[in-house]
C-alpha positions as a printed Julia matrix, in Angstrom:
313×3 Matrix{Float64}:
   7.81    8.86   16.56
   7.71   11.85   13.99
   6.68   10.9    11.02
   8.23   12.83    8.12
   5.62   14.61    5.79
   8.2    16.18    3.26
   9.79   13.25    2.67
  11.09   13.05   -1.13
  10.0    10.25   -3.56
  12.42    7.17   -2.42
  16.14    7.76   -0.64
  18.29   11.07   -0.63
  21.37   10.28   -2.81
  23.38    9.83    0.32
  21.02    6.81    0.94
  21.02    5.25   -2.28
  23.55    2.56   -1.96
  21.09    1.33    0.82
  18.99    0.02   -1.98
  21.22   -2.27   -3.9
  23.74   -3.06   -0.4
  22.79   -6.21    1.34
  19.66   -6.66    2.85
  19.8    -5.64    6.64
  18.46   -7.31    9.54
  17.64   -4.81   12.7
  16.66   -6.69   15.52
  14.44   -3.79   16.58
  11.66   -3.01   14.47
   8.93   -0.9    14.2
   5.71   -2.01   12.48
   3.45    0.2    11.01
  -0.59    0.51   10.89
  -2.77    2.57    8.18
  -5.09    2.58   11.47
  -8.02    0.57   10.26
  -8.91   -2.6    11.61
  -7.69   -5.09    9.19
  -4.86   -3.43    9.24
  -4.01   -2.95   13.0
  -4.8    -6.6    13.32
  -2.16   -7.68   10.26
   0.34   -5.52   12.14
  -0.1    -7.24   15.97
  -0.14  -10.78   13.76
   3.35   -9.81   12.23
   4.54   -7.98   15.31
   3.81  -11.29   17.25
   5.88  -13.52   14.81
   8.65  -11.04   14.71
   8.57  -11.35   18.69
   8.72  -15.02   18.75
  11.54  -14.9    16.07
  13.94  -12.85   18.58
  13.01   -9.3    17.19
  11.93   -6.48   19.35
   9.26   -4.6    18.15
   6.38   -1.84   18.42
   3.66   -0.47   16.27
   3.45    3.0    14.99
  -0.28    4.05   13.53
  -0.2     6.41   10.69
  -3.62    6.71    9.02
  -1.88    8.07    5.75
  -0.5     6.57    3.23
   0.97    9.43    1.7
   2.86    9.77    5.3
   3.98    6.1     5.92
   5.03    5.29    2.4
   7.97    8.13    2.4
   8.31    6.59    6.44
   9.12    3.23    5.51
  11.35    4.49    2.65
  13.45    6.37    5.49
  13.19    3.74    7.86
  11.41    5.44   10.46
   8.72    2.56    9.69
  10.4    -0.74    8.92
   6.94   -2.92    7.77
   3.75   -2.29    6.39
   1.4    -4.87    5.4
  -0.22   -3.34    2.36
  -2.09   -4.92   -0.52
  -0.41   -5.43   -3.92
  -3.06   -4.1    -6.36
  -3.14   -0.94   -4.35
   0.1    -0.17   -3.46
   1.57   -1.11   -7.26
  -0.82    1.71   -8.76
   0.08    4.26   -5.53
   3.62    3.46   -5.96
   3.32    4.56  -10.04
   1.4     7.4    -9.99
   3.59    8.43   -7.43
   6.65    7.83   -9.52
   4.44    8.23  -12.81
   1.81   11.31  -12.36
  -1.59   10.28  -11.27
  -2.55    9.89  -15.15
   0.04    6.69  -15.41
  -1.83    3.41  -17.14
  -2.63    1.21  -13.48
  -0.32   -1.55  -13.39
  -2.16   -3.69  -10.57
  -4.4    -6.14  -12.16
  -6.11   -9.63  -11.59
  -3.12  -11.45  -12.22
  -1.47  -11.89   -8.77
   1.62  -12.83  -10.85
   1.9   -10.06  -12.84
   0.7    -7.51  -10.32
   3.02   -8.57   -8.25
   6.26   -7.9   -10.98
   5.31   -4.83  -11.37
   4.59   -4.33   -7.79
   8.36   -5.6    -7.33
   9.93   -3.14  -10.01
   8.17   -0.29   -8.65
   9.01   -0.71   -5.1
  13.09   -2.26   -5.39
  14.74    1.49   -6.37
  12.94    2.64   -3.31
  14.7     0.82   -0.86
  11.72   -1.38   -0.54
  11.25   -5.24   -0.88
   7.94   -6.91   -1.29
   7.61  -10.22    0.32
   5.62  -12.96   -1.16
   2.01  -12.41   -1.25
  -0.91  -14.56    1.74
  -3.58  -16.46    0.28
  -5.54  -13.86    2.01
  -7.05  -10.72   -0.1
  -9.38   -8.12    0.35
 -10.58   -6.76   -2.98
 -13.7    -4.64   -3.56
 -16.64   -7.0    -3.93
 -20.61   -6.54   -4.35
 -23.35   -7.3    -2.43
 -27.21   -8.16   -2.92
 -29.64   -9.23    0.06
 -30.17  -13.38    0.11
 -33.95  -12.38   -0.65
 -33.11  -10.93   -3.76
 -30.25  -13.04   -4.89
 -32.74  -16.33   -4.19
 -35.99  -14.63   -5.7
 -33.71  -14.41   -9.1
 -30.89  -17.52   -8.32
 -28.16  -15.2    -7.83
 -24.33  -16.13   -7.19
 -22.07  -14.79   -9.57
 -22.13  -10.99  -10.72
 -22.93  -12.77  -14.51
 -26.21  -14.16  -13.21
 -26.92  -10.71  -12.32
 -25.88   -9.23  -16.05
 -28.28  -12.48  -17.33
 -31.55  -11.26  -15.37
 -30.82   -7.68  -17.18
 -32.58   -6.23  -14.0
 -31.92   -2.16  -13.65
 -29.97   -2.0    -9.9
 -29.21    1.46   -8.1
 -25.96    0.92   -6.96
 -24.81    2.13   -3.56
 -21.05    3.07   -3.48
 -18.84    6.14   -3.33
 -19.43    8.84   -5.57
 -16.05    7.98   -7.8
 -17.54    4.66   -8.6
 -19.24    6.28  -11.51
 -15.88    6.6   -13.54
 -13.66    4.02  -11.85
 -13.24    0.78  -13.99
 -13.47   -1.95  -11.44
 -16.93   -0.3   -10.28
 -19.69    0.74  -12.36
 -18.47    0.72  -15.8
 -16.8    -2.26  -15.01
 -19.88   -4.04  -14.37
 -21.77   -2.66  -17.44
 -18.69   -3.4   -19.44
 -17.48   -7.45  -17.99
 -20.67   -8.47  -16.76
 -23.73   -6.67  -19.01
 -25.3    -5.18  -15.56
 -27.77   -2.23  -16.48
 -26.68    0.4   -13.27
 -28.82    3.34  -13.31
 -27.22    5.01  -11.09
 -24.85    5.18   -8.18
 -25.94    6.0    -4.75
 -23.04    8.19   -2.46
 -23.37    6.32    0.26
 -19.42    5.69    0.74
 -17.74    1.78    0.1
 -18.92   -0.67    2.62
 -20.61    2.01    4.96
 -23.57    1.33    7.15
 -25.87    3.3     4.99
 -24.87    1.58    2.1
 -25.65   -1.53    3.19
 -29.14   -0.07    4.77
 -29.83    1.42    1.38
 -29.56   -2.75    0.09
 -31.66   -3.98    2.84
 -34.81   -1.91    2.81
 -34.31   -1.97   -1.02
 -33.42    1.58   -1.9
 -30.52   -0.22   -3.61
 -30.36   -3.37   -5.0
 -26.22   -3.84   -5.25
 -23.53   -2.84   -2.79
 -20.26   -2.19   -2.99
 -18.15   -3.32   -0.13
 -15.19   -5.86    0.43
 -14.03   -9.43    0.5
 -13.62   -9.23    4.1
 -16.14   -7.25    5.46
 -17.32   -9.58    8.43
 -20.98   -7.2     8.47
 -22.82   -8.75    5.79
 -25.23  -11.24    7.67
 -26.69   -8.59   10.38
 -27.96   -6.34    7.05
 -29.39   -9.99    4.91
 -26.59   -9.78    2.5
 -24.6   -12.27    0.49
 -21.82  -11.6    -2.12
 -22.19  -12.51   -5.26
 -18.86  -13.91   -7.39
 -16.6   -12.18   -9.6
 -16.58  -14.82  -12.0
 -14.89  -12.28  -14.58
 -11.77  -10.91  -12.36
 -13.66   -7.16  -12.75
 -11.09   -6.82   -9.5
  -7.68   -6.52   -9.1
  -5.34   -8.7    -7.07
  -5.19   -7.21   -3.54
  -3.58   -9.8    -1.84
  -1.83   -9.03    1.22
   1.59   -8.17    0.63
   4.04   -7.56    3.81
   6.54   -4.58    2.53
   9.81   -3.95    4.41
  12.53   -1.26    4.61
  15.71   -3.22    2.46
  18.36   -1.72    4.87
  16.7    -2.21    8.18
  14.43   -5.58    7.19
  14.98   -7.22    4.57
  16.89  -10.04    5.7
  16.21  -13.62    5.75
  14.97  -13.08    9.34
  12.04  -11.35    8.35
  11.06  -13.21    5.31
  11.31  -16.14    7.54
   9.17  -14.85   10.59
   6.32  -13.32    8.71
   6.05  -16.14    5.6
   4.86  -17.96    8.24
   1.78  -16.7     7.59
   0.82  -16.64    3.88
   0.1   -20.72    3.73
  -2.29  -19.96    6.82
  -4.46  -16.36    6.36
  -7.26  -16.5     4.22
  -9.41  -14.27    3.19
 -12.95  -16.25    5.1
 -10.54  -16.03    8.14
 -10.22  -12.46    8.4
 -13.58  -11.65    7.05
 -13.67  -13.23   10.74
 -10.91  -11.87   12.41
 -12.18   -7.92   11.36
 -16.13   -9.42   13.01
 -14.57  -10.02   16.18
 -13.19   -6.95   16.38
 -15.58   -4.54   14.9
 -18.59   -6.64   16.31
 -17.63   -8.32   19.23
 -15.35   -5.13   20.27
 -12.28   -7.76   20.97
  -8.71   -6.05   21.2
  -6.58   -6.66   18.1
  -3.78   -7.59   19.69
  -5.78  -10.44   21.37
  -8.14  -11.65   18.15
  -4.27  -11.73   16.76
  -2.92  -13.9    19.5
  -5.6   -16.39   19.6
  -5.52  -16.52   15.82
  -1.57  -17.73   15.87
  -1.59  -20.15   18.79
  -5.12  -21.34   17.46
  -3.28  -21.96   13.9
  -0.24  -23.0    16.13
   2.11  -20.6    14.61
   2.6   -18.88   17.68
   3.11  -20.76   21.42
   0.07  -20.08   24.1
   2.73  -17.56   26.56
   1.41  -14.17   28.38
   3.65  -11.76   26.33
   2.85   -8.74   26.62
   0.74   -6.54   23.8
   2.48   -4.76   21.43
   3.37   -0.75   22.2
   1.28    1.55   20.04
   3.67    5.01   19.24
   1.73    7.69   17.86
């Protein structure tokens, strides 16, 4: 399926009625994936739950949000896993310009209210968020943590120790990164080492003592391999990036899809998601196999040899 690269911001004029029309319940649905491990896993779980509820499904992998979000508006994609605060800020910037104040926040309820208000005019429905959250997070070596009695970012700030931070180059100006660490936690960030977010070189730089702190995510499954531990964000610097399914209202906004995907909400945790990522990234298992085993193990899916979802590229 070709994805519309030049799609406009919201439904075309002739389609505006779809925004307020009764939510649809198409029996054949396309689930979008952003093409990285976690998104692939979530898309596979969505597919399996929808199949179990009687829907025909396929997966479309589109690695660029600038492409898959308009495709979601147009009904070329019906369902996609998203991150609440990040998607709210992305839609806000799309509607009001790149310099618009952010609307995502550490408050999950406020973030969801803002996200739904931005999504609805585009013909999108945001389902309830789950327990799992993939936020930015900061890690140090377990040895460094033990030496200085560190469990939280507040603990690190209280030591007054100078730290070099391995992160993306944008970290020097992003409020959730170096500026936030200084303002919220009083951490003395002396330099940002531009090695990327959670990359192997970034974690190696902390492992070997070149840097003391690394920016990664709460679902990073490889920290143990580098002898790293997360420090708790005890003052809520990071936004509420809970996993949320976003659907095209006209095709998948009905109760059938909501009910099928809602079963995952109270079950999937941040720790679960990190372990699932590990099985794919470190153990080299296929996302569809990992997703099926997890759902069966949690009693959300009958153990039967369904065919894996097709991938359309």
